[in-house]
C-alpha positions in Angstrom: -1.8 22.5 5.3 -3.2 21.6 1.8 0.3 21.5 0.4 1.4 19.0 3.1 -1.6 16.8 2.4 -0.9 17.0 -1.3 2.7 16.0 -0.9 1.9 13.2 1.5 -0.6 11.8 -1.0 2.0 12.1 -3.8 4.5 10.1 -1.6 2.0 7.4 -1.0 1.1 7.2 -4.6 4.7 7.0 -5.6 5.2 3.9 -3.6 2.4 2.2 -5.5 3.4 3.2 -9.0 7.0 4.3 -9.1 7.7 2.2 -12.2 5.7 4.6 -14.3 5.3 7.7 -12.2 7.7 10.5 -11.3 5.6 11.7 -8.3 8.2 10.1 -6.1 10.5 12.9 -6.9 8.6 15.4 -4.7 8.8 14.5 -1.1 8.9 17.1 1.8 11.9 19.3 1.3 11.2 19.9 -2.4 8.2 22.2 -2.1 6.8 24.0 -5.2 7.5 27.6 -6.0 4.7 29.9 -7.1 5.1 32.6 -9.8 3.0 35.7 -10.4 2.9 38.7 -12.6 5.2 41.5 -11.5 2.2 43.6 -10.3 1.0 40.9 -7.9 4.3 39.5 -6.7 4.9 39.1 -3.0 6.7 36.9 -0.4 4.7 33.8 -1.4 4.8 34.5 -5.1 7.7 35.7 -7.2 7.8 37.3 -10.6 11.5 36.8 -11.7 12.4 33.4 -13.2 16.1 32.5 -12.8 17.8 30.5 -15.5 20.9 28.7 -14.2 23.6 27.1 -16.4 25.4 23.9 -15.5 28.6 22.3 -16.8 28.9 21.3 -20.4 29.6 17.6 -21.3 29.9 15.4 -24.3 29.4 11.7 -25.2 32.7 11.9 -27.1 34.7 13.1 -24.2 34.8 12.2 -20.5 36.0 15.8 -19.7 33.2 18.1 -18.6 33.8 21.9 -18.6 32.3 24.8 -16.7 30.1 27.3 -18.6 32.7 30.1 -18.1 35.5 28.1 -19.8 33.7 28.5 -23.1 33.5 32.1 -24.3 29.7 32.5 -23.8 27.8 35.5 -22.4 28.2 35.7 -18.7 26.0 37.2 -15.9 27.2 40.6 -14.7 26.5 39.6 -11.1 27.4 35.9 -11.1 26.0 33.8 -8.3 26.6 30.2 -7.5 24.1 28.3 -5.4 25.5 26.0 -2.7 26.4 22.5 -4.0 26.3 19.3 -1.9 29.1 16.8 -1.9 27.5 14.6 -4.6 27.3 17.5 -7.0 30.9 18.4 -6.5 32.0 14.7 -7.0 29.9 14.5 -10.2 31.5 17.7 -11.5 28.3 19.8 -11.5 29.1 23.6 -11.6 25.9 25.6 -11.4 25.9 29.4 -11.8 23.5 32.2 -12.7 23.1 33.1 -16.4 22.6 36.4 -18.3 19.2 35.1 -19.6 16.7 37.2 -17.6 12.9 37.2 -17.8 9.8 37.6 -15.7 6.7 35.4 -15.4 4.2 35.6 -18.2 6.1 38.3 -20.1 6.7 37.2 -23.7 9.3 38.8 -25.9 11.1 38.0 -29.1 14.8 38.3 -30.1 16.3 39.9 -27.0 20.1 40.5 -27.3 22.3 38.9 -24.7 25.8 39.9 -25.8 28.2 40.0 -28.8 31.4 38.0 -28.9 34.0 39.3 -31.4 37.2 37.4 -32.4 39.9 39.4 -34.2 42.2 37.7 -36.7 45.8 37.7 -35.4 44.9 38.2 -31.7 46.3 35.1 -30.0 43.8 35.2 -27.1 40.8 35.5 -29.5 42.2 32.6 -31.5 42.5 30.4 -28.4 38.9 31.2 -27.4 37.5 30.5 -30.8 39.6 27.3 -31.2 38.2 26.1 -27.8 34.6 26.9 -29.0 35.3 24.9 -32.2 36.6 22.0 -30.2 33.3 22.0 -28.2 31.2 22.0 -31.4 33.4 19.2 -33.0 33.0 17.0 -29.9 29.3 17.8 -29.6 29.4 19.5 -26.2 26.0 20.1 -24.7 24.6 23.0 -22.7 22.6 22.0 -19.5 20.3 24.8 -18.3 18.0 24.8 -15.3 14.8 26.6 -14.6 12.9 26.1 -11.2 15.1 23.0 -10.6 14.0 21.5 -13.9 16.2 20.8 -16.9 15.5 22.9 -19.9 14.9 20.3 -22.5 15.2 20.2 -26.3 12.4 18.0 -27.6 12.5 16.7 -31.2 10.9 14.0 -33.3 12.6 10.6 -33.6 11.7 7.4 -35.6 8.2 5.9 -35.3 6.7 9.3 -34.7 7.9 9.5 -31.1 9.3 12.6 -29.4 12.5 12.6 -27.5 13.3 15.2 -24.9 17.0 15.7 -24.3 17.9 17.5 -21.0 20.6 19.4 -23.0 21.3 21.0 -26.3 24.5 21.4 -28.4 26.8 24.4 -28.7 26.8 23.9 -32.4 27.8 21.4 -35.1 30.2 20.7 -37.9 29.9 20.0 -41.6 33.1 18.1 -42.6 35.4 18.7 -45.6 33.6 15.9 -47.5 30.2 17.6 -46.9 29.0 15.2 -44.1 26.7 16.8 -41.6 27.7 15.7 -38.1 25.5 15.5 -35.0 22.9 18.4 -34.8 23.7 19.6 -38.3 21.4 17.0 -39.7 18.3 19.0 -38.4 18.6 21.8 -41.0 19.2 21.5 -44.7 20.8 24.9 -44.7 23.7 23.5 -42.8 25.4 22.4 -46.0 28.6 24.4 -46.4 31.7 22.2 -46.3 34.4 22.6 -43.7 32.2 24.9 -41.6 30.9 25.2 -38.0 27.4 26.4 -37.3 26.9 28.0 -33.8 23.6 27.8 -32.1 23.5 31.4 -31.0 19.7 31.8 -30.5 17.2 29.9 -28.4 13.4 30.0 -28.4 12.4 29.2 -24.8 8.9 28.0 -24.1 7.7 27.8 -20.5 4.5 26.0 -19.6 2.7 26.7 -16.3 -0.2 25.3 -14.2 -2.4 28.1 -12.9 -3.8 27.8 -9.4 -6.7 30.1 -9.9 -9.2 27.2 -10.1 -7.6 25.2 -7.3 -7.4 27.7 -4.5 -3.7 28.5 -4.4 -2.1 31.8 -5.5 0.0 32.2 -8.6 1.2 29.5 -11.0 3.7 26.7 -11.0 6.1 25.8 -13.8 5.5 22.4 -15.2 7.7 22.4 -18.3 10.6 24.3 -19.8 11.6 23.5 -23.4 13.7 25.3 -26.0 14.7 25.1 -29.6 18.3 26.1 -30.5 18.8 28.0 -33.8 21.8 29.3 -35.7 21.0 32.8 -37.1 23.3 35.4 -38.6 21.1 38.5 -37.9 21.7 42.2 -37.9 23.7 43.0 -34.8 22.5 46.6 -34.3 18.8 45.8 -34.7 18.4 42.0 -34.3 15.3 40.4 -35.8 16.4 36.8 -35.3 15.9 36.0 -39.0 18.5 35.3 -41.6 20.9 32.6 -42.8 22.8 30.3 -40.4 25.7 31.7 -38.3 28.8 30.2 -40.0 32.2 29.9 -38.4 34.8 28.7 -40.9 37.2 26.0 -39.8 40.1 28.3 -40.9 40.3 31.5 -39.0 40.9 33.8 -42.0 38.7 36.8 -41.1 37.2 38.4 -38.0 34.3 36.6 -36.5 31.4 38.2 -34.6 28.7 36.1 -32.9 25.5 37.7 -31.6 23.7 35.7 -28.9 19.9 36.2 -28.6 16.9 34.6 -27.1 13.1 34.6 -27.2 10.6 33.6 -24.4 7.0 32.5 -24.6 4.6 31.4 -21.9 1.7 29.0 -22.2 -0.9 27.7 -19.7 -1.7 24.0 -19.3 -3.7 22.9 -16.3 -3.8 19.3 -17.3 -0.2 18.8 -16.2 0.2 18.6 -12.4 3.2 20.0 -10.7 3.9 16.7 -9.0 4.3 14.9 -12.3 6.1 17.6 -14.3 9.1 15.4 -15.0 6.9 12.9 -16.8 7.2 14.4 -20.3 11.0 14.0 -20.0 11.1 10.5 -18.7 8.3 9.1 -20.8 10.3 9.9 -23.9 13.0 7.5 -22.7 11.5 4.1 -23.8 13.1 1.9 -21.2 10.2 0.4 -19.5 9.6 -2.6 -21.8 13.3 -3.4 -21.9 13.4 -3.2 -18.1 10.5 -5.7 -17.8 12.3 -8.0 -20.2 15.4 -7.8 -18.0 13.4 -8.6 -14.9 11.7 -11.6 -16.5 15.0 -12.9 -17.8 16.6 -12.6 -14.3 13.6 -14.3 -12.7 13.9 -17.3 -15.0 17.5 -17.6 -13.9 16.6 -17.3 -10.3 13.8 -19.9 -10.6 16.2 -22.3 -12.3 18.8 -21.9 -9.6 16.2 -22.1 -6.8 15.0 -25.4 -8.3 18.5 -26.8 -8.4 19.2 -25.7 -4.8 15.9 -27.0 -3.6 16.6 -30.4 -5.3 20.0 -30.6 -3.6 18.7 -29.5 -0.2 15.5 -31.5 -0.1 16.4 -34.6 -2.1 20.1 -35.3 -2.4 21.2 -33.8 0.9 18.3 -35.3 2.8 19.0 -38.7 1.4 22.8 -38.3 2.2 22.1 -37.3 5.7 19.6 -40.1 6.2 22.0 -42.6 4.8 24.9 -41.4 6.9 22.9 -41.4 10.1 20.8 -44.5 9.6 23.4 -46.9 10.9 24.4 -45.2 14.1 26.7 -47.1 16.4 24.1 -47.0 19.2 21.6 -48.8 16.9 24.1 -51.5 15.9 23.8 -52.9 19.5 20.3 -54.2 18.6 21.7 -56.6 16.0 23.7 -59.8 16.4 27.4 -59.8 15.6 26.8 -61.4 12.2 24.2 -58.8 11.4 26.6 -56.0 12.5 29.2 -57.4 10.1 26.8 -57.2 7.3 26.5 -53.4 7.8 30.3 -52.8 7.8 30.9 -53.2 4.1 28.0 -50.8 3.5 29.5 -48.3 5.9 33.0 -48.7 4.5 31.7 -48.2 1.0 29.9 -45.0 2.1 33.1 -43.7 3.8 35.0 -43.8 0.5 33.4 -40.8 -1.1 31.0 -37.9 -0.5 30.9 -34.6 1.3 30.8 -36.1 4.8 34.3 -37.5 4.3 35.9 -34.0 4.6 34.1 -33.1 7.9 37.4 -33.0 9.7 38.9 -30.5 7.2 36.0 -28.4 6.0 36.5 -25.8 8.7 40.3 -25.7 8.5 41.3 -22.0 8.4 42.1 -20.7 4.9 45.4 -19.4 3.6 45.6 -15.6 3.6 42.8 -15.5 6.1 43.8 -11.9 7.0 43.1 -10.7 3.5 39.9 -12.6 3.2 38.5 -11.2 6.5 39.5 -7.7 5.3 37.7 -8.1 2.0 34.6 -9.5 3.8 34.5 -6.5 6.2 34.7 -4.1 3.4 32.1 -6.0 1.3 29.7 -5.9 4.2 30.1 -2.2 4.4 29.4 -1.8 0.7 26.4 -4.2 0.8 24.6 -2.3 3.6 25.4 1.0 2.0 24.0 -0.1 -1.4 20.9 -1.6 0.2 20.0 1.6 2.1 20.9 3.9 -0.8 18.6 2.0 -3.2 15.8 1.8 -0.7 15.9 5.6 -0.2 16.0 6.0 -3.9 12.9 3.9 -4.3 11.1 6.2 -1.9 12.1 9.2 -4.1 14.5 10.9 -1.8 17.4 10.4 -4.2 15.7 11.4 -7.5 17.2 13.5 -10.3 15.2 16.4 -8.9 17.3 16.2 -5.8 20.6 16.9 -7.4 23.7 15.1 -6.1 21.7 13.4 -3.4 22.5 9.9 -4.6 26.3 10.3 -4.4 26.1 12.3 -1.2 24.0 9.6 0.5 26.3 6.8 -0.7 29.4 8.6 0.6 27.9 9.5 4.0 26.5 6.0 4.5 29.9 4.4 3.6 31.6 6.7 6.2 29.1 5.8 8.9 29.2 2.1 8.3 32.7 1.6 9.4 31.5 -0.2 12.5 30.0 -3.3 10.8 33.1 -3.5 8.5 35.4 -3.7 11.5 33.1 -6.1 13.4 32.8 -8.6 10.6 36.5 -8.5 9.7 37.6 -8.9 13.3 35.1 -11.7 14.1 36.0 -13.8 11.0 39.8 -13.2 11.6 39.4 -14.4 15.1 37.5 -17.5 13.8 40.4 -18.1 11.4 42.7 -18.2 14.4 44.5 -15.0 13.5 46.4 -13.1 16.2 47.7 -9.9 14.5 44.6 -7.9 15.3 46.2 -4.5 14.9 47.2 -5.3 11.3 43.7 -6.6 10.6 42.0 -3.4 11.9 44.4 -1.2 9.9 43.9 -3.1 6.7 40.1 -3.1 7.1 40.1 0.6 7.5 42.7 1.5 4.9 43.3 -1.1 2.2 40.3 -1.0 -0.1 39.4 2.6 0.6 43.1 3.5 0.0 43.1 1.8 -3.4 39.9 3.6 -4.4 41.2 6.9 -3.2 44.6 6.5 -5.0 42.8 5.7 -8.3 40.4 8.6 -7.7 43.3 11.0 -6.9 45.2 10.0 -10.1 42.0 10.6 -12.2 41.6 13.9 -10.5 45.1 14.9 -11.4 44.3 14.3 -15.1 41.1 16.3 -14.8 43.0 19.1 -13.1 45.6 19.2 -15.8 42.9 19.2 -18.5 41.1 22.1 -16.8 37.9 20.1 -16.4 35.0 21.1 -14.1 35.0 17.5 -12.8 38.3 18.1 -11.1 37.6 18.0 -7.3 38.8 21.1 -5.5 41.6 20.7 -3.0 39.3 21.7 -0.1 36.8 18.9 -1.1 39.7 16.3 -1.2 40.7 17.4 2.3 37.1 17.1 3.5 36.8 13.6 2.0 40.1 12.6 3.8 38.7 14.1 7.1 35.5 12.0 6.7 37.6 8.9 6.1 40.2 9.3 8.9 38.1 11.3 11.3 34.9 9.2 11.2 35.2 6.0 9.2 38.5 4.8 10.6 37.5 5.4 14.3 34.2 3.6 13.7 36.1 0.7 12.1 38.2 0.5 15.3 35.0 0.5 17.4 33.5 -2.3 15.4 36.8 -4.3 15.5 36.9 -3.9 19.3 33.5 -5.6 19.7 34.4 -8.2 17.1 37.5 -9.3 18.9 35.8 -9.2 22.2 33.2 -11.7 21.1 34.1 -15.4 21.0 35.1 -17.0 17.8 32.3 -18.5 15.7 31.8 -22.1 16.9 32.0 -24.7 14.2 29.6 -27.7 14.2 32.5 -30.3 13.7 36.0 -30.6 15.0 39.0 -30.0 12.6 41.6 -32.8 12.3 45.2 -32.1 13.1 46.5 -33.7 9.9 45.0 -32.3 6.6 43.2 -34.9 4.4 44.6 -35.4 0.9 42.4 -34.1 -1.8 41.8 -36.6 -4.6 42.4 -35.9 -8.3 39.7 -33.5 -9.5 37.9 -33.5 -12.8 38.1 -30.4 -15.1 34.8 -29.0 -13.8 35.6 -29.4 -10.1 39.0 -27.7 -10.4 39.1 -24.2 -8.8 39.5 -21.9 -11.9 36.8 -23.5 -14.1 34.3 -23.4 -11.2 35.1 -19.8 -10.4 34.8 -18.7 -14.1 31.4 -20.5 -14.4 30.1 -19.1 -11.1 30.0 -15.5 -12.3 28.1 -16.1 -15.5 24.6 -16.4 -14.1 24.7 -13.4 -11.7 26.0 -11.3 -14.6 23.2 -12.5 -16.8 20.8 -11.1 -14.3 22.2 -7.6 -14.4 23.7 -6.9 -17.8 20.6 -5.2 -19.2 20.3 -3.0 -16.1 24.0 -2.3 -16.4 23.6 -0.9 -19.9 21.2 1.8 -18.6 23.5 2.6 -15.6 26.5 3.0 -17.9 24.4 5.2 -20.2 23.6 7.5 -17.3 27.2 7.8 -16.4 28.9 8.1 -19.7 26.2 9.0 -22.2 24.7 11.6 -19.7 21.2 10.1 -19.8 18.9 10.5 -16.9 18.5 7.4 -14.7 15.3 7.3 -12.7 14.0 3.6 -12.6 15.3 2.9 -9.1 12.4 0.5 -8.5 13.7 -1.8 -11.2 17.2 -1.4 -9.9 16.2 -2.4 -6.4 14.4 -5.5 -7.8 17.5 -6.4 -9.8 19.6 -5.9 -6.6 17.5 -8.5 -4.8 17.7 -10.9 -7.7 21.5 -10.4 -7.8 21.8 -11.3 -4.1 19.7 -14.4 -4.6 21.5 -15.5 -7.7 25.0 -15.0 -6.3 24.0 -17.0 -3.2 22.4 -19.9 -5.0 25.2 -20.2 -7.7 27.8 -20.2 -5.0 26.0 -22.8 -2.9 25.6 -25.1 -5.9 29.2 -25.0 -6.8 30.3 -25.3 -3.2 28.2 -28.5 -2.9 29.7 -30.0 -6.0 33.2 -29.4 -4.8 32.5 -30.8 -1.3 31.1 -33.9 -3.0 34.4 -34.2 -4.9 36.1 -34.0 -1.4 37.7 -30.6 -2.1 37.3 -28.8 1.2 39.0 -25.5 0.2 35.8 -23.6 0.0 36.6 -20.4 1.9 38.3 -18.4 -0.9 36.5 -20.3 -3.6 33.1 -19.2 -2.3 34.2 -15.5 -2.3 35.8 -15.7 -5.7 33.0 -17.6 -7.4 30.4 -14.8 -7.1 33.1 -12.2 -7.0 34.2 -13.2 -10.5 31.0 -11.4 -11.7 33.1 -8.3 -11.5 35.4 -9.6 -14.2 32.5 -10.0 -16.5 31.5 -6.4 -15.5 35.0 -5.2 -16.6 34.7 -7.2 -19.9 31.3 -5.6 -20.5 32.8 -2.2 -19.7 35.4 -2.7 -22.4 32.8 -3.9 -24.9 30.6 -0.8 -24.0 33.6 1.5 -24.6 34.3 0.2 -28.1 30.8 -0.4 -29.3 28.6 2.3 -27.7 30.8 5.3 -27.0 32.6 7.6 -29.4 35.2 8.7 -26.9 38.3 10.2 -28.4 41.6 11.3 -26.8 44.1 9.6 -24.4 42.9 11.5 -21.3 39.2 10.5 -21.8 40.2 6.9 -22.4 42.4 6.8 -19.2 39.6 8.4 -17.2 37.0 5.9 -18.5 39.0 2.9 -17.5 40.3 4.4 -14.3 36.7 5.0 -13.1 35.7 1.6 -14.4 38.3 -0.1 -12.3 36.9 1.6 -9.2 33.4 0.2 -10.1 34.9 -3.2 -10.7 36.7 -3.3 -7.3 33.6 -2.2 -5.4 31.4 -4.8 -7.3 34.0 -7.5 -6.6 33.8 -6.9 -2.9 30.0 -6.7 -2.9 29.3 -9.9 -4.9 32.1 -11.8 -3.2 30.8 -11.1 0.2 27.3 -12.2 -0.8 28.6 -15.6 -2.1 30.9 -16.2 0.9 28.2 -15.7 3.6 25.7 -17.8 1.6 28.2 -20.6 1.4 29.2 -20.1 5.0 25.6 -20.6 6.1 25.2 -23.6 3.8 28.3 -25.4 5.0 27.5 -24.8 8.7 23.9 -26.0 8.1 24.7 -29.3 6.4 27.5 -30.3 8.8 25.5 -29.4 11.9 22.8 -32.0 11.1 25.2 -34.9 10.4 26.2 -37.2 13.2 29.9 -37.5 13.4 31.7 -39.9 15.6 
């Protein structure tokens, strides 16, 4: 009962202070595990601490690899905990390790295994070459203890400490004597053209004792390590000696001894519910995030002021002017007085947004494709909103591995009904009659493009032997979710959409299209669309940097509160920017607003792609054709999803605006 009350309090507190606190990570379903000495272990308190190993990845390569692919020490009885869909899609491959220890039992320099590579043996040469490749590209171990990443904490500039949830295999000193990556931490790593293997780790585990708080045992609150390269005596290891060198040229036999030490320390000042804080606090994102929010809010206030000025002043005056000389009111005046109004009326009829009232709701070209995009965009919008909301509550935190991707995929599958309904209803409004084609395209077009791209990327991963390659069974399961659940739900939504009457327009459409006058440069379609995406992108580009870092630089993303706030700001900005440009075009008597409203905010995705290219060349050190193809392949999936998402927001904002202004104008 006490545990439930404690977790409930943590949940409530996380809603109040999720910007700075990590307590949101521990909701019901992630209960703490108690550890005891071996003599007092029982059902509610275990003595053995399991260390799991995950995939290895690198900032210089998009290709992650399983732990077993590298020639490291392996567990004699290898176990793999069950993984959810999100973990499989992200390429996580968790398995048990040969590093065994019990709670509160310190030891020093325990041998794990010895790996020997014979000169001339082709298999040994291949294994050693692969290990050298991992060190050259700075591949990182990712270990897990009690569902926590085992971190490597080291000092950075300004006296701050950075805790990295991974540590390198080793490092390289180049032919010109330049120490790469982790080789800079030790002055003894100075031999040219030499690799240094981190074959020893000092593991330190910090725990919170429950003796003074009424619960049995202890709970782990931190797990850190320090990697070392030591060439020690292999028969009687002491874990002291010079660094473990592996020459670039395989001229002699190489033997690598892997060892580890474990120490325990008690710290009751750290609560179990906030045990991730020491990792996340070392990532100095908060100040930058607040700057991003303030920057975005300034843009929103500017746009809101512009829209308010148009709605309250310009539009109000226009509507009052258009309606003040109603035909019924002219009866009150004499014939001469009525004539005096006619030039005024004729002058007003020459220009303005009211002049296109007979054409503004004329169905657009390619209405089928537009309705399909809007159906898919609605599906993505609802999926994103629910996913971010759950993430804010802590359900999709880093502690709940793979939950974010699993939630997004499941929600997308279950939201086929609103996609089919929106697409069918709009297609019927456009006067379309090919309802079968509409439903099939809504269910298959955009998901098919994403799946085709994803399948090609998976083929590359499979050829390269990467752990990120999705198993065939998982691909079949994804197809079953798509065709077995999402497609039928899309058909159900389309059935109700076509059953409903078409959306009634506030004004009638003329039979003969009105000629559009010559447009200035700024009211032409392409300049307006290009300008429309700048402001929404300006609201998100700082947040985008951290998201790309979490994907490609393997940094931990946890500030979902900021992300949800930026999401709301993005929705408002896309809506207001599209409404502004739509009004300017209607005033210029250009009534082709359907596609333009979608493309204006959707063009933000083009800026996202340009930023992705900039990020690739300026921030990443990715090498190799396969990694480059994978980066841009996955970026294209992100761009397509973002295009549908932002385009849908702009369209429905403009749709509401146009219906609103023409519904209050008196038209003869």
